[in-house]
C-alpha positions in Angstrom: 16.2 -27.2 9.4 14.7 -27.8 12.8 15.2 -25.2 15.4 14.0 -25.9 18.9 12.3 -22.6 19.5 10.9 -23.2 23.0 14.4 -24.2 24.2 16.0 -21.3 22.5 13.5 -18.8 24.0 14.0 -20.3 27.4 17.8 -19.9 27.1 17.5 -16.3 25.9 15.1 -15.5 28.8 17.6 -17.1 31.2 20.3 -14.8 29.9 18.1 -11.7 30.5 17.3 -12.9 34.0 21.0 -13.5 34.8 21.9 -10.1 33.5 19.5 -8.5 36.0 16.3 -8.4 34.0 15.2 -6.2 31.2 16.2 -2.5 31.0 13.6 0.1 32.1 13.1 1.3 28.5 12.4 -2.2 27.4 10.0 -2.7 30.2 8.3 0.6 29.5 7.9 -0.3 25.8 6.4 -3.7 26.7 3.9 -2.2 29.2 2.9 0.4 26.6 2.5 -2.3 23.9 0.4 -4.5 26.2 -1.8 -1.5 27.1 -2.3 -0.5 23.4 -3.1 -4.1 22.4 -5.5 -4.8 25.2 -8.4 -2.8 23.6 -9.1 -2.1 19.9 -10.1 1.5 20.8 -6.6 2.1 22.2 -5.0 0.6 19.2 -7.1 2.8 16.9 -5.9 5.8 18.9 -2.2 4.9 19.0 -1.8 3.5 15.5 -1.9 6.8 13.5 0.6 8.3 16.0 2.9 5.3 15.6 2.7 5.5 11.8 3.5 9.2 11.9 6.6 8.6 14.1 7.6 5.6 12.0 7.4 7.8 8.8 9.6 10.5 10.5 12.1 8.0 11.7 12.3 6.2 8.3 12.6 9.5 6.4 15.2 11.2 8.6 17.3 8.1 9.4 17.9 9.5 12.9 19.1 6.7 15.2 16.3 5.4 17.3 16.7 5.3 21.1 17.8 2.2 23.0 16.6 -0.6 22.8 15.5 0.0 19.2 18.9 1.3 18.2 20.4 -2.2 18.6 18.0 -3.6 16.1 18.2 -0.8 13.6 22.0 -0.8 13.7 22.1 -3.6 11.2 18.6 -3.3 9.6 16.5 -0.6 8.1 12.9 0.1 9.1 10.5 -1.2 6.5 8.5 1.6 4.8 5.5 2.6 6.9 2.0 1.6 5.6 -0.3 4.4 4.5 -3.4 2.8 6.1 -3.9 -0.1 8.4 -5.6 -3.3 7.3 -8.8 -2.3 9.2 -8.8 1.1 7.5 -8.7 -0.6 4.1 -11.1 -3.4 4.9 -14.6 -2.4 3.7 -16.6 -4.4 6.4 -17.1 -3.8 10.1 -16.9 -6.5 12.8 -20.6 -7.5 12.1 -19.9 -8.1 8.4 -21.7 -4.9 7.3 -20.1 -2.7 4.7 -18.6 0.5 6.2 
């Protein structure tokens, strides 16, 4: 099956623009995501907090706030990981054993 993803993404983006743009919670989430992903030190700081919140949300099944509620309305969150890949990987960025 061939799906023209670039065309599909452009169409979906056009719909968002026609609807007046993304909602403020969605924009806030994206800005936070970009800030966390910009530096590995920020990601190391945020990742344990995100895992803790993920565990709590998965355990309690409390509906998530918008815009996440639309996604979880039909899906369940996957079980949270106990440790990130970096935490489990025995080598640092220079190839030395941690």
